[in-house]
Every structure is written in structure tokens, then in C-alpha cells.
N, C-alpha and C positions, 0 to 999 in steps of 0.2 A: 597569463599570470595578468590580475587585471589589471587596465591600463589606469590612465588619471579620471576619477569621474563614473568611473566602471564601477557597478555591484560587486562586493565579491561574491563571489558563486561558496554552497555551503559546503563543507569537506564533511558531514556527521549528520546526521536525523538532528542531534543536541544543538548542531546550528540552523538547522531546521526551523525547529520548535520554536527556540531562541526568539527569532525572525518574528513569528507569531507570535507573542507575549509583548511582544513591543510592536505590532501593526493595532493600532484601532481607530475602523472606522466612522467617523461621522454621520455620516448619513449613506443613503444608497450608492451614490453616485462613488464615494472612495468604496466605498464593499465590491462593485462592481471592476471599477479601474483593477484592485485589488488584486480580485479574484480573475479576470483574464490576464493581468503581469506572471501569478502563478502558473495559469491552465498551459501558456505561451507554449508555444513542442520545445521551443533551448532548452527550459526548465525543465522541463517534465522529461527528455531525455538525458538533463545531465543527473535529474536524479535516479531514473535508472541504470543510464552506463557508469555514473560514476559512485552513485553508491549503494543502491540496491543491488548493483551486477558483481561487484568486488566483493558484497559480504555474501551474496553462492559461492562463489566461488570458495571462498573460504571458509566457509562451512562445508563445503565436499570434500574441498581436496584435503584437511585436516581431520574430519572422518574417515576418509582411504588412506590415509597413513598411521592413524591409529589402529583401522581392523590388520591394514596391511604387517602390522608391528605382531601386532597378537596374534592375527593365522598365516605367521610367518609368509605375508604376499599369493595365498591360495585362495582362490577366488572360489572356490568348486567344495572348503571346507566350508563344514554344516553348521549353524547358527543355533540349532536346535539347546539349552541349556548351558546359553552361553550369556544369560544377559546381563552381569555384571558387566564382562568385556565390552560387550555393547552398551551398553549403560554409559560406559565412562569414554566411549569413544564420540557419542553423542556431546555428552558433558563438554569435552574440548572442541569440537568441533560448534556449539553455539555460541561458547566465548570469544574462538575466533570469529562468529560471525559478528557479536554485537562490540567486539575491540575495533570492530571496520565501519559500521551501520551506525553503533547509538551507545556510546565507551561511558556515559553516565550511568547504563545497567549494568556495567559490570562495577563500577566501580563500588556500586552497594553491596551489592554481594558481596566483594572483599572487604570493604569495611566491616561490617555484619558477620565476619570470617565464615562463614559459612560451609558445611562438610560439603565429601563429596554428592552425597544423598538430595541435602540441601540445595546445591548447586542443580543434581538436574531438574529437582521438582521448580526452580526458580526459575530455572532458563526454559525451559520444555513451555510453561508456563506463560513468559511473556515472548514470546516465538510465534506459541498459538495465535497470539492475543495482537501482535504485529502485523500476520501476515493473512490475517483472519478466517483462522480455521473456524469452521464449522458454524462462518457467517456469510462468506464469499463460496460462489459453486465450483465445485471444482478443486479448492486447498480445503487439503487433510491436516489435520494432527500430524507434527515430526512426531505423538507419540503411535501412528501408527508401525512404528518401524518394529516394539514389541510383539506388534500381531503376527508380524512373520515369524518371530521367534516361536509359536506356536506350531508352528508348521515345518514337523522333521525335517523336510525335503528341501528347506529355504538356508541357500549357502548365504557367503561372506558377496559374493557377486551378486545376489537378489537385493541385496540391503544395498550396496553402488549404482543397479538399474533403475531403485526406487527413488534415488535420492537424486539423480541428476535427470529424471523424470517429472521430479516434481522443481526443481528451481525456476523456470519462467513460470510458471504458475503461483507462487509464493513471490515473486517477483512483483509481480501486475497487482496479487493481493494489498503487500505492502503498501504499493503506490498508490490502492484505489483506496483504500483506510487512509491516507495523508490525505488526497483531495477531500473528503470526506470534513476529515477533522479542520481543514482548510473553512469550506463549506461551514460549517458549523460557527465557528468564531469570529466571523465575518458575517452572518445573517442569520443564527438562533434568535435573537433579538424582535424581528420583524416577523410579523405573522404570514405568510404564504399571500393574503387576498392584498395585504398590502403591496408586494412585490407583483404581485399583479397588476397592481394601478398604476402603480410604478413602470411597469416594462409599456401598458399600453400604448401611450404616445408614439414609442419608439418603434413597436410593429404597427402604426401606419405608419409615420417617417417610411417603413421601410419599403411598405407598398401592400401591408393585407391588416387584414381587418378578422374580430372575432366572429366563428360562425360556430361554432360548440361552445356556447355564453354559458349554460354551467358546466361542461368539464373547464373552462379556462378557469372561472373564475374561485374553482375550490379543488384546483391544483396542488397538488404540495410543494414544497419546495425544488425538490429535484426535476420533476415535472416541468416545473417553473423555465428551472437554469437550461435545463434541454430542446424546450424551445425556444429560447432567448440562443442559444447556439444553433436551432436549426436555421432561424434568421439570418444570423448572424455568416453562415455558410451557406445562405440560399436554397437552404433543402425544404425549407418548410415547415409544418405540424398538421396533423389534425385536425387540431381546433381551431385551426383559421383559413382563411382563403385570402386568394390576392381581392384586395378591392376591383371592382370597373370603375373602367372610367367611364367618368361621366358626360351622354350625349352633350354636343355643342350644337 
């Protein structure tokens, strides 16, 4: 429970995105202040452990439960030709996932009274977009399960293993996309060269000077944020070098 004056921790992604909408940084000082607060380890851990991880647990457990019902608990049962059973299980699992992670998405679906086929198309699309399928290396589409159905040797056990193997990658993908949205919200209106100029005095104060001037001046936003993080964490950066002390 949050103490008096302590910021309330988000319970879902809807809470996080609502907070984004309320934040309007007036300048780069404020943008970096909010960015640093969002990227704090304790905040990122909360998102990972209390929103995205429970969502993946709900997804896996629900699909597993539905498969066990449909195939009488037989992990060795063949799934070839059982497309509708599998799609039904995936749909229920994704509903549980978004009920945990982002309830507003399931509300839209319910308000529109989507049938089962529409729910499957909608939820798989939302999920793939949510975890960065096809955009982030190692993050595959939830529809990849359909590919397993083409192989006559595939079983219920293969689906369970496939889902479990994807858990961590999909959590990290969703978190990475959320971080990207936060960065865009607070920095998109600034040209990277403007941010490079803003950061230079801070880098010099930290004892660094620009060595690769062209690389630094043409760096994109992601590189500049990484450069700043490298300085804060005292790791340095290829564009920079330690300032030489002036001889007395």
C-alpha cells in the first residue's frame, strides 16, 4: 500500500498509459527528469513483476486449462486438424491476458459484441502489436501456434512448451515497446541535434569531450539516450573520450 505522499503504483497498462497522457514536459530538463523516473529499476521491476509477468501466467494457464479440457489432459494427443479447438483455447487465453494487463482492450471487444472468430483475429492482432512480434528480434507472433497445426507429429505438449518458451521474450518485448512509447511521448518534438547540444555541457561536466564530432552530431535519439546512460553508469561511449587534464 502506498504511504502518504507516495506515488500509487499502476495496476495495469491502462494506468501507465493514463499517466503518460497527463505528463506534458515543458522542456528537456523536465523530459529527462520524467524519463529517469520511469526508467528507475524499481519502476521497471514493478511493470515486469506485477503487470506483464502475471499477464503471461494468465495466458499460459488459461490456454493450458482449455487444452486439457479439449484433449482430456492428454499431452500426447495430436493437434493436426484441431484448428478450432486450438483457436478457442488461444482466444480464451488472450482474453485472460488482457483482463490482467490492459482491461480496456477486452472492454472494446465486449462492447462491439464480437463473435468468437472476430475475437480471435482482434486479440491475436492486439497481442502481436503489444509484444512487438515481427519488430523485436526473438519475439514471434502468437499465431505461430497455427504453424504447429500443419505438422502431423505435433501434440498438445508441443503447444504448451512453445507457449512457455515464449514467456520471457514476450514480457521483455512488451516492456521494451512501453519504454519506446514513453521516450516518444517526451522527446519526439525535439530534433536529435537539439538534444545533442543540450547534453554536451553535461558530458563535459562529467569529464568527457566529444571525440567523434560527426557521429555525435548525427546520432539519433536512441543513441543519445544510450550515450547519456553510459555516462551516468560510468561506462563511457565510442563518441566520447575522457578530457585530458591541463598541465599546470
